[in-house]
C-alpha positions as CSV (number, residue, x, y, z in Angstrom):
1,M,84.5,122.4,92.7
2,F,82.2,124.0,90.0
3,A,85.0,126.1,88.8
4,A,87.3,123.2,88.4
5,K,84.4,121.1,86.9
6,N,83.9,123.9,84.2
7,G,87.6,124.7,83.6
8,H,87.4,128.2,85.0
9,L,91.1,128.5,86.2
10,E,91.0,132.0,87.3
11,C,87.7,131.6,89.2
12,L,89.3,128.7,91.1
13,K,92.5,130.6,91.8
14,F,90.4,133.5,93.1
15,A,88.1,131.3,95.2
16,H,91.1,129.5,96.7
17,E,93.2,132.6,97.4
18,N,90.2,134.1,99.2
19,G,89.7,131.2,101.6
20,C,87.0,129.2,99.8
21,P,87.4,125.5,100.9
22,W,87.9,122.6,98.5
23,D,88.1,118.9,98.9
24,N,89.1,115.9,96.7
25,R,86.0,116.6,94.6
26,T,87.7,119.6,93.1
27,C,90.4,117.4,91.5
28,S,88.0,114.6,90.6
29,R,85.8,117.1,88.7
30,A,88.7,118.7,87.0
31,A,89.9,115.3,85.8
32,E,86.4,114.3,84.9
33,N,86.2,117.1,82.3
34,G,89.7,117.2,81.3
35,H,90.7,120.4,82.8
36,L,94.3,119.8,83.3
37,G,95.2,123.3,84.3
38,C,92.6,123.2,87.0
39,L,93.7,119.9,88.2
40,K,97.5,121.1,88.3
41,Y,96.6,124.2,90.2
42,A,94.5,122.3,92.7
43,H,97.2,119.7,93.4
44,E,100.2,122.0,93.5
45,N,98.2,124.2,96.1
46,G,97.5,121.3,98.5
47,C,94.0,120.1,97.3
48,S,93.5,116.4,98.3
49,W,92.7,113.9,95.7
50,N,92.0,110.0,95.6
51,S,91.4,107.2,93.2
52,R,88.2,109.0,92.1
53,T,90.4,111.5,90.3
54,S,92.1,108.7,88.3
55,C,88.8,106.9,87.6
56,N,86.9,110.0,86.4
57,A,89.8,110.9,84.2
58,A,89.6,107.4,82.7
59,E,85.9,107.5,82.2
60,N,85.9,110.3,79.8
61,G,89.4,109.3,78.0
62,H,91.4,112.2,79.6
63,L,94.8,110.6,79.1
64,E,96.8,113.7,80.0
65,C,94.9,114.2,83.3
66,L,95.4,110.5,84.2
67,K,99.2,110.7,83.4
68,Y,99.5,113.8,85.6
69,A,97.6,112.4,88.5
70,H,99.5,109.2,88.3
71,E,103.0,110.7,87.9
72,N,102.2,112.9,90.9
73,G,101.2,110.0,93.3
74,C,97.4,110.0,92.9
75,L,96.0,106.6,93.7
76,W,94.3,104.3,91.3
77,D,92.6,101.0,91.7
78,S,90.8,98.4,89.4
79,L,88.1,100.9,88.8
80,T,90.3,103.0,86.7
81,C,90.8,100.1,84.1
82,C,87.2,99.0,84.5
83,T,85.9,102.4,83.7
84,A,88.3,102.8,80.7
85,G,87.0,99.4,79.3
86,R,83.4,100.3,79.8
87,F,83.7,103.6,77.9
88,G,86.1,102.2,75.2
89,H,89.2,104.3,76.0
90,L,91.8,102.0,74.8
91,E,94.8,104.3,75.1
92,V,93.9,105.2,78.6
93,L,93.6,101.4,79.4
94,K,97.0,100.7,77.7
95,Y,98.5,103.5,79.9
96,A,97.0,102.5,83.2
97,H,97.9,98.7,82.6
98,E,101.5,99.4,81.5
99,N,102.0,101.6,84.4
100,G,100.8,99.0,87.0
101,C,97.3,99.9,87.6
102,P,95.3,96.6,88.6
103,W,92.4,95.3,86.7
104,D,90.1,92.5,87.3
105,A,87.2,90.6,85.4
106,Y,85.1,93.8,85.3
107,T,87.3,95.2,82.8
108,C,86.5,92.7,80.3
109,S,82.9,92.2,81.2
110,N,82.3,96.1,81.0
111,A,84.1,96.1,77.6
112,A,81.6,93.3,76.3
113,E,78.8,95.0,77.7
114,N,79.4,98.0,75.7
115,G,80.6,96.4,72.4
116,H,84.3,97.3,72.7
117,L,86.0,94.5,70.9
118,D,89.3,96.2,70.7
119,I,89.2,96.8,74.5
120,L,88.2,93.1,75.1
121,K,91.1,91.8,72.9
122,Y,93.8,94.0,74.4
123,A,92.7,93.2,78.0
124,H,92.5,89.3,77.2
125,E,95.8,89.2,75.3
126,N,97.4,90.9,78.1
127,G,96.4,88.6,80.9
128,C,93.2,90.4,82.2
129,P,90.9,87.8,83.8
130,W,87.4,87.2,82.6
131,N,84.4,85.1,83.7
132,P,81.0,84.2,82.5
133,E,79.7,87.7,82.8
134,T,82.0,88.5,79.7
135,C,80.0,86.1,77.4
136,C,76.6,87.0,79.1
137,N,77.3,90.8,78.3
138,A,78.4,90.2,74.8
139,A,75.3,88.3,74.1
140,G,73.3,90.9,75.6
141,F,74.9,93.7,73.4
142,G,74.0,91.5,70.4
143,V,77.3,91.7,68.4
144,L,78.2,88.1,67.4
145,E,81.8,88.8,66.9
146,L,82.2,89.8,70.5
147,L,80.7,86.7,71.7
148,K,82.6,84.4,69.1
149,Y,85.9,86.1,70.2
150,A,85.4,85.3,73.8
151,H,84.2,81.9,73.5
152,K,86.8,81.0,71.0
153,N,89.3,82.2,73.5
154,N,88.1,79.9,76.0
155,C,86.1,82.5,78.2
156,P,83.6,80.4,80.3
157,W,79.7,80.8,79.8
158,D,76.6,79.7,81.5
159,E,72.9,80.0,81.2
160,G,73.1,83.7,81.6
161,T,74.5,84.0,78.1
162,C,71.6,82.5,76.3
163,M,69.1,84.2,78.7
164,R,70.8,87.7,77.9
165,A,70.7,86.9,74.1
166,A,66.9,85.9,74.3
167,A,66.2,88.9,76.4
168,G,67.7,91.3,73.8
169,G,66.2,89.4,70.7
170,H,69.7,88.6,69.4
171,L,68.8,85.4,67.4
172,L,72.2,85.0,65.9
173,C,74.0,85.2,69.3
174,L,71.6,82.8,70.9
175,K,72.0,80.3,67.9
176,Y,75.7,80.5,68.2
177,A,75.6,79.9,72.0
178,H,73.2,76.9,71.6
179,E,75.1,75.3,68.7
180,N,78.3,75.5,70.7
181,E,76.8,73.8,73.6
182,C,76.2,76.7,76.0
183,P,73.7,75.7,78.5
184,W,70.2,77.2,78.7
185,N,67.0,76.9,80.9
186,A,63.6,78.3,81.3
187,H,65.0,81.7,82.0
188,T,65.9,81.8,78.3
189,C,62.2,81.4,77.2
190,N,61.0,83.6,80.1
191,S,63.2,86.5,79.0
192,A,62.3,86.2,75.3
193,A,58.6,86.2,76.2
194,E,58.9,89.1,78.7
195,N,60.5,91.1,76.0
196,G,58.2,90.2,73.1
197,H,60.9,88.5,71.0
198,M,59.0,85.9,69.1
199,E,61.9,84.6,67.0
200,T,64.2,84.0,69.9
201,L,61.5,82.2,71.8
202,K,60.5,80.1,68.9
203,Y,64.1,79.0,68.2
204,A,64.7,78.2,71.9
205,H,61.4,76.2,72.3
206,E,61.9,74.3,68.9
207,N,65.4,73.4,70.1
208,G,64.4,71.9,73.3
209,C,64.7,74.7,75.8
210,S,62.5,74.2,78.8
211,W,59.9,76.8,79.8
212,D,57.4,77.0,82.7
213,E,54.4,78.9,83.9
214,H,56.6,82.0,84.3
215,T,57.0,82.2,80.5
216,S,53.2,82.5,80.1
217,C,53.1,85.1,82.9
218,K,55.9,87.0,81.2
219,A,54.1,86.8,77.9
220,A,50.8,87.9,79.4
221,G,52.4,90.8,81.3
222,Y,54.8,92.2,78.8
223,G,55.2,90.2,75.7
224,G,51.9,90.8,74.0
225,L,49.1,88.7,72.6
226,N,51.1,87.0,69.8
227,V,53.7,85.8,72.2
228,L,50.9,84.5,74.6
229,K,49.0,82.7,72.0
230,Y,52.2,81.0,70.7
231,V,53.3,79.6,74.1
232,H,49.7,78.6,75.0
233,E,49.2,76.8,71.6
234,K,52.5,75.0,72.3
235,G,51.5,73.9,75.6
236,C,53.3,76.0,78.0
237,P,51.7,75.8,81.3
238,W,50.0,78.7,83.2
239,D,48.5,78.9,86.7
240,E,46.8,81.0,89.4
241,Q,49.6,83.8,88.8
242,H,47.8,84.8,85.7
243,A,44.6,85.4,87.5
244,F,46.3,87.9,89.8
245,L,47.9,89.5,86.7
246,L,44.7,89.8,85.0
247,L,43.0,91.3,88.0
248,E,45.8,94.1,88.1
249,M,45.2,94.7,84.4
250,A,41.4,94.9,85.0
251,V,41.6,97.7,87.6
252,W,44.2,99.8,85.8
253,T,42.7,103.3,85.0
254,P,44.2,106.4,83.4
255,S,44.7,107.8,87.0
256,N,46.8,104.9,88.2
257,M,48.3,103.8,84.9
258,P,52.1,103.0,84.9
259,M,54.0,106.0,83.3
260,K,55.0,104.0,80.3
261,M,51.5,102.7,79.5
262,D,49.9,104.2,76.4
263,V,46.8,103.7,74.3
264,H,48.6,100.9,72.3
265,G,49.6,99.3,75.7
266,I,46.0,99.4,77.0
267,K,44.7,97.7,73.8
268,T,47.3,95.1,74.0
269,H,46.5,94.2,77.4
270,A,42.9,94.2,76.8
271,S,43.5,91.7,74.0
272,V,45.4,89.5,76.4
273,L,42.6,89.7,78.8
274,L,40.0,88.6,76.4
275,F,42.1,85.9,75.1
276,M,42.9,84.5,78.5
277,A,39.1,84.7,79.4
278,S,38.1,82.7,76.3
């Protein structure tokens, strides 16, 4: 397997000729890393393969490996197209689709999640299904052109679109979604507060998006003092959950501190604690 993974054909030959066992991982590793010679040798000498070989070839854009595998009867499934879409390999996706490889909504949603507009266009224009996850992922990636393309071509969306835009601080995407009647709910404000995105939080609140006590809780735990002050001054509710949160803050010490906490984080949480105690 390691010989195939690293493209060492002579080592692979020696190992096989001297009784070293192999399995479908040998082919999948060869395809994953684009080692066509190793893939050919393994297959021609009886090594098994499965759909993972096709998927791995697609993942890293190794079109020749994918072609060889397909032309020699290797299985593939919707994960092949999904993976090509996720990693932006348009030629691989085209080959797979044009040769009968199935695809599903994950092809579009994965393309959107990773900002691959060309993949999204190709998939949609060639009949690939999509669902609200495509808009949700486009908003989360934060490229307005992606979101516009999906929406203008009648891709459905739901509250997740606004929530993901807010969570990522993508104000333009949030504005576009709201102005085009995408629904939102308290999760939009919660996500903005949790990630410290004041501008998206302000926009959502000032345009009628609901919030609840979880918004304050997220602001206290993650968003920082400015966000907490804003939601409090604007009348956002809070409840006993915050007392438990403050208790957790109070007992944090360097010995049991979360890995990502630093001096700035300690000062921030101390400021939040003082504000809420006042």
